[in-house]
C-alpha positions as CSV (number, residue, x, y, z in Angstrom):
1,M,22.5,9.1,33.6
2,V,21.9,12.8,32.9
3,L,21.9,13.8,29.3
4,P,24.1,16.8,28.3
5,Q,22.2,20.0,28.4
6,K,22.1,22.1,25.3
7,D,22.0,25.9,25.2
8,G,18.4,27.0,25.9
9,S,17.1,23.5,26.8
10,V,16.1,21.9,30.0
11,G,18.3,18.9,30.9
12,F,16.5,15.7,31.8
13,Q,17.5,12.3,33.1
14,D,17.5,9.0,31.2
15,I,14.0,7.8,30.1
16,R,13.1,4.3,31.3
17,I,10.3,2.0,30.5
18,Y,8.5,-0.2,33.0
19,A,5.9,-2.9,32.5
20,V,2.9,-2.7,34.9
21,Q,0.1,-5.1,35.6
22,R,-3.2,-3.4,36.2
23,R,-6.5,-5.0,37.2
24,N,-9.4,-4.2,34.8
25,G,-12.5,-5.8,36.3
26,D,-11.8,-9.5,36.3
27,R,-8.9,-9.2,33.9
28,H,-5.3,-8.2,34.2
29,K,-4.0,-5.7,31.6
30,R,-0.4,-4.9,31.0
31,S,0.6,-1.3,30.3
32,W,3.9,0.3,29.8
33,I,5.0,3.3,31.8
34,V,7.6,5.7,30.5
35,R,9.3,7.7,33.3
36,W,11.7,10.6,33.1
37,S,12.8,13.7,34.9
38,V,13.0,17.3,33.7
39,D,15.0,19.7,35.8
40,G,14.4,17.6,38.9
41,R,10.7,17.1,38.3
42,Q,9.4,13.5,37.7
43,H,7.1,12.8,34.7
44,S,5.5,9.7,33.4
45,R,3.2,8.5,30.6
46,S,1.2,5.2,30.4
47,L,1.1,3.6,26.9
48,G,-0.7,0.5,25.8
49,T,2.1,-1.4,24.0
50,R,5.8,-1.7,24.4
51,A,6.3,-0.6,20.7
52,T,4.4,2.6,21.4
53,A,6.4,3.2,24.5
54,E,9.7,2.7,22.7
55,R,8.6,5.0,19.9
56,F,7.6,7.7,22.4
57,R,11.0,7.3,24.3
58,T,12.9,7.6,21.0
59,D,11.0,10.7,19.9
60,V,11.8,12.5,23.2
61,L,15.5,11.5,23.0
62,L,15.7,12.8,19.4
63,A,14.0,16.1,20.5
64,E,16.6,16.5,23.2
65,R,19.5,15.8,20.9
66,S,18.2,18.3,18.4
67,G,18.2,21.1,21.0
68,D,14.5,21.4,21.6
69,R,13.4,23.3,24.8
70,F,11.5,21.2,27.4
71,D,8.6,22.4,29.4
72,R,9.0,22.0,33.2
73,E,5.3,21.4,33.8
74,S,4.6,18.7,31.1
75,G,8.1,17.4,30.7
76,L,7.7,17.5,26.9
77,P,9.4,19.5,24.2
78,V,7.8,22.9,23.8
79,T,7.1,22.1,20.1
80,W,4.9,19.2,21.4
81,Q,2.8,21.3,23.6
82,P,-1.0,20.9,23.1
83,D,-2.0,23.4,20.5
84,E,-5.5,22.9,19.4
85,E,-5.2,25.8,17.0
86,V,-2.8,23.9,14.7
87,R,-4.6,23.7,11.4
88,V,-5.1,20.2,10.0
89,D,-3.4,20.9,6.7
90,R,-0.3,22.2,8.5
91,W,-0.2,19.2,10.7
92,A,-0.5,16.9,7.7
93,R,2.6,18.5,6.1
94,R,4.4,18.1,9.5
95,W,3.4,14.5,9.6
96,L,4.5,13.8,6.1
97,L,7.9,15.5,6.7
98,E,8.4,13.2,9.8
99,Q,7.7,10.0,7.8
100,W,9.1,11.0,4.4
101,A,12.6,9.6,4.8
102,E,11.4,6.1,5.8
103,W,8.8,5.7,3.0
104,A,9.4,4.2,-0.4
105,P,8.4,6.3,-3.4
106,R,5.2,4.4,-4.0
107,T,4.2,4.9,-0.3
108,R,4.9,8.6,-0.6
109,V,2.6,9.0,-3.6
110,S,-0.1,7.0,-2.0
111,A,0.0,9.0,1.2
112,I,-0.1,12.4,-0.6
113,E,-3.0,11.2,-2.7
114,S,-4.9,10.1,0.4
115,L,-4.3,13.3,2.2
116,S,-5.3,15.4,-0.8
117,R,-8.7,13.7,-0.5
118,L,-8.9,14.1,3.3
119,L,-8.0,17.8,3.7
120,P,-10.7,19.3,1.5
121,L,-13.3,17.5,3.7
122,L,-12.0,19.0,6.9
123,V,-13.3,22.5,6.4
124,K,-15.8,24.7,8.2
125,P,-19.6,24.5,7.4
126,G,-20.5,26.7,4.5
127,A,-17.1,26.5,2.9
128,P,-17.3,27.0,-0.9
129,P,-16.0,24.1,-3.1
130,P,-12.3,24.6,-3.9
131,P,-11.2,25.7,-7.4
132,V,-11.0,23.2,-10.2
133,V,-7.2,23.0,-10.0
134,F,-7.1,23.0,-6.2
135,R,-6.4,19.3,-5.8
136,K,-3.5,19.4,-8.2
137,Q,-2.0,22.4,-6.3
138,L,-2.7,20.6,-2.9
139,V,-0.8,17.5,-4.1
140,A,2.2,19.6,-5.0
141,S,2.0,21.5,-1.7
142,L,2.0,18.4,0.4
143,E,5.3,17.1,-0.9
144,P,8.1,18.4,1.5
145,T,9.7,21.2,-0.6
146,D,10.5,24.9,-0.2
147,D,7.8,25.9,-2.7
148,D,5.2,28.4,-1.7
149,F,1.5,27.6,-2.6
150,K,-0.4,30.8,-1.7
151,D,-3.7,29.7,-3.2
152,V,-3.8,26.5,-1.1
153,D,-2.8,28.4,2.1
154,C,-5.4,31.1,1.5
155,Y,-8.2,28.6,1.2
156,F,-7.3,26.8,4.4
157,D,-6.6,30.1,6.2
158,R,-10.2,31.0,5.5
159,W,-12.0,27.7,5.8
160,G,-9.6,25.1,7.2
161,L,-10.3,23.4,10.6
162,S,-7.8,23.1,13.4
163,L,-7.0,19.8,15.2
164,G,-9.0,21.0,18.2
165,E,-12.2,21.4,16.1
166,L,-12.2,17.7,15.0
167,D,-14.9,15.5,16.7
168,R,-16.3,12.1,16.1
169,A,-19.4,13.2,14.4
170,L,-17.5,15.2,11.8
171,L,-14.9,12.4,11.3
172,A,-17.6,9.7,11.0
173,D,-19.0,11.6,8.0
174,V,-15.4,12.2,6.6
175,D,-14.7,8.4,7.0
176,R,-17.8,7.7,4.9
177,R,-17.0,10.2,2.2
178,L,-13.4,8.9,1.9
179,G,-15.0,5.7,0.4
180,L,-16.6,7.7,-2.4
181,D,-15.2,9.2,-5.6
182,D,-15.8,12.7,-6.9
183,R,-19.2,11.7,-8.4
184,G,-20.4,10.0,-5.2
185,R,-19.9,6.5,-6.4
186,L,-18.4,3.8,-4.2
187,L,-14.6,3.3,-4.6
188,S,-13.0,-0.1,-4.7
189,P,-12.5,-1.6,-1.2
190,S,-8.7,-1.4,-1.4
191,T,-8.7,2.2,-2.5
192,A,-11.1,3.3,0.2
193,S,-9.2,1.3,2.9
194,R,-5.9,2.9,1.9
195,R,-7.3,6.4,2.1
196,R,-8.9,5.8,5.5
197,K,-5.7,4.1,6.8
198,V,-3.5,7.1,5.9
199,S,-6.0,9.6,7.2
200,R,-6.4,7.9,10.5
201,A,-2.6,7.5,10.9
202,C,-2.1,11.3,10.4
203,I,-4.7,12.3,13.0
204,R,-3.7,9.7,15.5
205,R,0.0,10.7,15.4
206,A,-1.2,14.1,16.9
207,V,-2.7,12.1,19.8
208,E,0.5,10.1,20.3
209,L,2.5,13.3,20.6
210,G,0.0,15.0,22.9
211,V,-1.0,17.7,20.4
212,I,-4.6,16.8,21.1
213,D,-5.8,14.9,24.2
214,E,-7.8,12.1,22.7
215,D,-8.4,10.3,19.4
216,P,-11.3,12.0,17.6
217,W,-11.5,9.3,14.8
218,P,-14.4,7.0,15.5
219,P,-14.1,3.2,15.2
220,A,-15.2,1.5,12.0
221,P,-19.0,0.8,11.8
222,R,-19.9,-2.7,13.0
223,G,-21.3,-3.6,9.6
224,R,-18.0,-3.0,7.8
225,S,-16.5,-6.3,9.1
226,S,-19.4,-8.2,7.6
227,R,-19.1,-6.3,4.4
228,K,-15.4,-7.3,4.3
229,A,-16.4,-10.9,4.7
230,V,-18.9,-10.6,1.7
231,R,-16.2,-8.9,-0.4
232,A,-13.8,-11.8,0.5
233,V,-16.3,-14.3,-0.7
234,N,-17.0,-12.3,-3.9
235,G,-13.2,-12.0,-4.4
236,R,-12.7,-15.8,-4.2
237,D,-15.6,-16.4,-6.6
238,R,-14.0,-14.0,-9.1
239,L,-10.6,-15.8,-8.7
240,R,-12.3,-19.1,-9.1
241,S,-13.7,-18.0,-12.5
242,L,-10.3,-17.2,-14.0
243,P,-9.3,-19.0,-17.2
244,D,-7.4,-22.3,-16.9
245,P,-4.0,-22.7,-18.7
246,I,-5.5,-23.9,-22.0
247,S,-7.9,-21.0,-22.1
248,M,-5.2,-18.5,-21.3
249,A,-3.0,-19.9,-24.1
250,R,-6.0,-19.4,-26.5
251,V,-6.5,-15.8,-25.2
252,I,-2.8,-14.9,-25.7
253,D,-2.9,-16.4,-29.2
254,A,-6.0,-14.4,-30.1
255,M,-4.4,-11.1,-29.1
256,R,-2.2,-10.8,-32.1
257,N,-3.9,-9.3,-35.3
258,H,-3.1,-6.9,-38.1
259,Q,-2.5,-4.0,-35.8
260,P,1.2,-3.3,-35.2
261,A,0.8,-2.8,-31.4
262,S,-1.0,-6.2,-31.0
263,H,2.3,-8.2,-31.0
264,R,3.7,-6.0,-28.2
265,I,0.5,-6.4,-26.0
266,Q,0.5,-10.1,-26.7
267,V,4.0,-10.6,-25.3
268,M,3.2,-8.3,-22.3
269,T,0.2,-10.4,-21.5
270,A,2.2,-13.6,-21.8
271,V,4.8,-12.2,-19.4
272,A,2.1,-11.2,-16.9
273,Y,0.6,-14.7,-17.0
274,Y,3.5,-17.1,-17.4
275,A,5.8,-15.2,-15.0
276,G,3.2,-13.8,-12.7
277,L,4.5,-10.2,-13.0
278,R,2.5,-7.1,-12.0
279,P,1.6,-4.8,-14.9
280,S,3.8,-2.1,-13.4
281,E,6.7,-4.6,-13.5
282,V,6.0,-5.8,-17.1
283,V,6.2,-2.3,-18.6
284,M,9.7,-1.7,-17.0
285,L,11.3,-5.0,-18.1
286,R,14.7,-4.6,-19.8
287,V,16.6,-6.9,-22.1
288,S,19.4,-7.2,-19.5
289,A,16.9,-8.6,-17.0
290,L,16.2,-11.7,-19.2
291,E,17.9,-15.1,-19.2
292,L,16.7,-16.8,-22.4
293,P,18.5,-20.1,-23.0
294,D,18.1,-22.1,-26.2
295,A,16.5,-25.0,-24.3
296,G,14.8,-25.5,-21.0
297,W,13.6,-22.9,-18.5
298,G,14.9,-19.3,-18.3
299,R,14.7,-16.6,-15.7
300,I,13.5,-13.0,-15.4
301,H,15.2,-10.7,-12.9
302,V,12.4,-8.4,-11.6
303,I,14.3,-5.4,-10.4
304,E,12.2,-2.4,-11.6
305,A,8.6,-1.3,-11.7
306,D,6.7,1.8,-12.8
307,I,6.1,3.7,-9.5
308,S,4.6,6.9,-10.9
309,F,3.8,7.9,-14.5
310,D,6.6,6.0,-16.3
311,E,9.1,6.6,-13.4
312,P,11.3,3.5,-12.7
313,G,11.7,2.4,-9.1
314,E,11.9,-0.7,-7.0
315,P,9.1,-3.3,-7.2
316,K,6.4,-3.1,-4.6
317,T,7.7,-6.1,-2.6
318,G,11.4,-5.8,-3.6
319,P,13.5,-7.5,-6.3
320,R,13.1,-11.2,-7.1
321,I,14.0,-13.8,-9.7
322,V,11.2,-15.6,-11.5
323,P,11.7,-18.8,-13.5
324,V,9.9,-18.8,-16.9
325,P,8.8,-21.7,-19.1
326,P,10.0,-22.4,-22.6
327,V,6.7,-21.1,-24.1
328,L,7.4,-17.6,-22.8
329,I,11.1,-17.8,-23.7
330,E,10.0,-18.4,-27.3
331,L,7.7,-15.4,-27.3
332,L,10.3,-13.1,-25.7
333,S,13.2,-14.3,-28.0
334,E,11.0,-13.6,-31.0
335,W,10.1,-10.1,-29.7
336,V,13.7,-9.2,-28.9
337,D,15.1,-10.3,-32.2
338,A,12.2,-8.7,-34.2
339,N,12.9,-5.3,-32.6
340,G,16.7,-5.5,-32.4
341,L,16.7,-4.8,-28.7
342,R,20.0,-5.0,-26.8
343,G,21.6,-4.2,-23.4
344,D,19.4,-2.1,-21.1
345,A,16.8,-1.3,-23.6
346,L,13.2,-1.4,-22.4
347,L,11.3,-4.3,-23.9
348,F,7.9,-2.6,-24.3
349,R,7.7,0.9,-25.6
350,T,5.4,2.6,-28.2
351,R,6.7,4.2,-31.3
352,S,7.0,7.5,-29.5
353,G,9.1,5.9,-26.7
354,R,6.4,5.9,-24.0
355,R,5.1,3.0,-22.0
356,P,2.0,1.3,-23.5
357,S,-1.2,2.8,-22.0
358,A,-3.2,0.7,-19.5
359,S,-6.4,1.4,-21.4
360,N,-5.1,0.0,-24.7
361,W,-3.8,-3.1,-22.9
362,C,-7.2,-3.6,-21.2
363,R,-9.1,-3.2,-24.5
364,A,-6.9,-5.7,-26.3
365,L,-7.3,-8.2,-23.5
366,H,-11.1,-7.8,-23.6
367,R,-11.2,-8.2,-27.3
368,A,-9.2,-11.5,-27.1
369,L,-11.5,-12.7,-24.4
370,R,-14.6,-12.1,-26.5
371,I,-13.0,-13.9,-29.4
372,V,-12.4,-17.0,-27.2
373,G,-15.8,-16.7,-25.6
374,L,-14.7,-15.9,-22.1
375,P,-16.0,-13.2,-19.7
376,P,-14.0,-9.9,-19.2
377,M,-11.3,-9.8,-16.6
378,R,-8.7,-7.2,-15.5
379,V,-5.1,-7.1,-16.8
380,Y,-4.0,-7.7,-13.2
381,D,-6.0,-10.9,-13.2
382,C,-3.4,-12.5,-15.4
383,R,-1.1,-12.4,-12.4
384,H,-3.8,-14.1,-10.3
385,A,-4.3,-16.7,-13.0
386,A,-0.6,-17.4,-12.8
387,A,-0.8,-18.0,-9.1
388,T,-3.8,-20.3,-9.4
389,T,-2.1,-22.2,-12.2
390,W,1.0,-22.8,-10.1
391,L,-1.0,-23.9,-7.1
392,R,-3.1,-26.2,-9.2
393,A,0.1,-27.8,-10.5
394,G,1.1,-28.6,-6.9
395,V,4.0,-26.1,-6.6
396,P,4.8,-25.6,-2.9
397,L,3.4,-22.5,-1.2
398,G,6.8,-21.1,-0.4
399,E,8.0,-21.3,-4.0
400,V,4.7,-19.7,-5.3
401,A,5.1,-16.9,-2.8
402,L,8.7,-16.3,-3.9
403,R,7.7,-16.2,-7.6
404,M,4.8,-13.8,-6.8
405,G,7.0,-11.6,-4.6
406,H,5.1,-11.7,-1.3
407,S,4.8,-13.7,1.9
408,V,3.2,-17.2,2.3
409,E,0.6,-15.6,4.6
410,T,-0.5,-13.2,1.9
411,L,-0.6,-16.1,-0.6
412,V,-2.8,-18.2,1.6
413,R,-5.1,-15.3,2.6
414,T,-5.6,-14.4,-1.1
415,Y,-6.0,-17.8,-2.7
416,V,-7.4,-20.0,0.1
417,G,-10.5,-21.8,-1.2
418,V,-10.0,-20.5,-4.8
419,L,-9.1,-23.8,-6.5
420,E,-11.9,-26.0,-7.6
421,N,-12.3,-29.4,-5.9
422,D,-10.1,-28.4,-3.0
423,A,-12.6,-29.8,-0.5
424,A,-12.8,-33.1,-2.5
425,V,-9.0,-33.5,-2.7
426,A,-8.7,-32.8,1.1
427,N,-11.4,-35.4,1.8
428,D,-9.6,-38.0,-0.3
429,C,-6.4,-37.4,1.6
430,I,-8.1,-37.7,5.0
431,D,-9.9,-40.9,3.9
432,A,-6.6,-42.4,2.8
433,L,-5.0,-41.7,6.2
434,L,-8.1,-42.9,8.2
435,A,-8.1,-46.1,6.2
436,T,-4.6,-46.9,7.4
437,A,-5.7,-46.2,11.0
438,H,-8.9,-48.4,10.8
439,P,-8.2,-51.3,8.4
């Protein structure tokens, strides 16, 4: 099939994908060959996976349908031609524009934040540090808009590197610095991993489209996998030390005092623990999302979360419905009645109408933990405590995953080995079965 030729473009024949077995030493490796013809000349590209080949084929078809000109020599759209002089900051904006429509709001914020940390590191030797307000301007300039940010462009015009100037030695140092904050201290593993993942994806997209010939980003250091194993063990130890249900009830009771805001934070903590909600979901709860019967269990419809500075959006893993026990229904009913909340009113707001600050919530939780005699923990750990409580009660994995709002795989990966006496319980079950086989 010959695709219709647009004005100013070179027509090409239908792209097809072939699976090819190639011998690599003593092993057979499958690769995927994409073949097409431009103005009678045959072209092909070998890719490692079918998904990559399908993506490449789709990109070429979209370029043809949008009217791009095609180069007879390379067989690719002219806009894809290798151009090692493309500045990294301009490529980052192009990559964001390409991905923007498919990303959720939270993902967009995370990607821009990661790239705002990456780009100031990709500058020429001897470059002066950017101005104090530079990062704020850079974040605004990365969002796909028509606004002009001359200060950001002037800095990168003078000091910014191009894609062709990136090499493994430079990016190895950049990869290390992405794991540090502005003061040179180590970031949390999840934050460092997110920044590195976004940065690598941006650069490797240039490789996929042929803008640069090979991937300049070095592989992760061999020691990082062992450090991940240590972090996993430490994470399980931390989850293992979370309070049990009796202790959590005492902590929640200890949160209320003479301060007017203490009642609000007490109910917020109870929702985070008894319903397993994320803090971003707690602060966006509305009265209309509650089902509070006079007796028995109720339900909370988790349909909103704070995605960016008191901006409502969809929860991280999508909407869900969480059953809640009578003890939480009593606390919520008392709170709703005491404040005269109705309809779509937000449950937890300060006297000025803003969301409660995370720092005040954290301080109130630490104060209550000290009163009860327990070690400090994060506000988010109330959600972890909820999951361990449900698992300890014998709730099926699938149901716990539904209430937490993620997959069973994530649940098992996060909480495997967390519960105390898991090994002893497993041994008893196996002994009981073996006893029936060998009376």
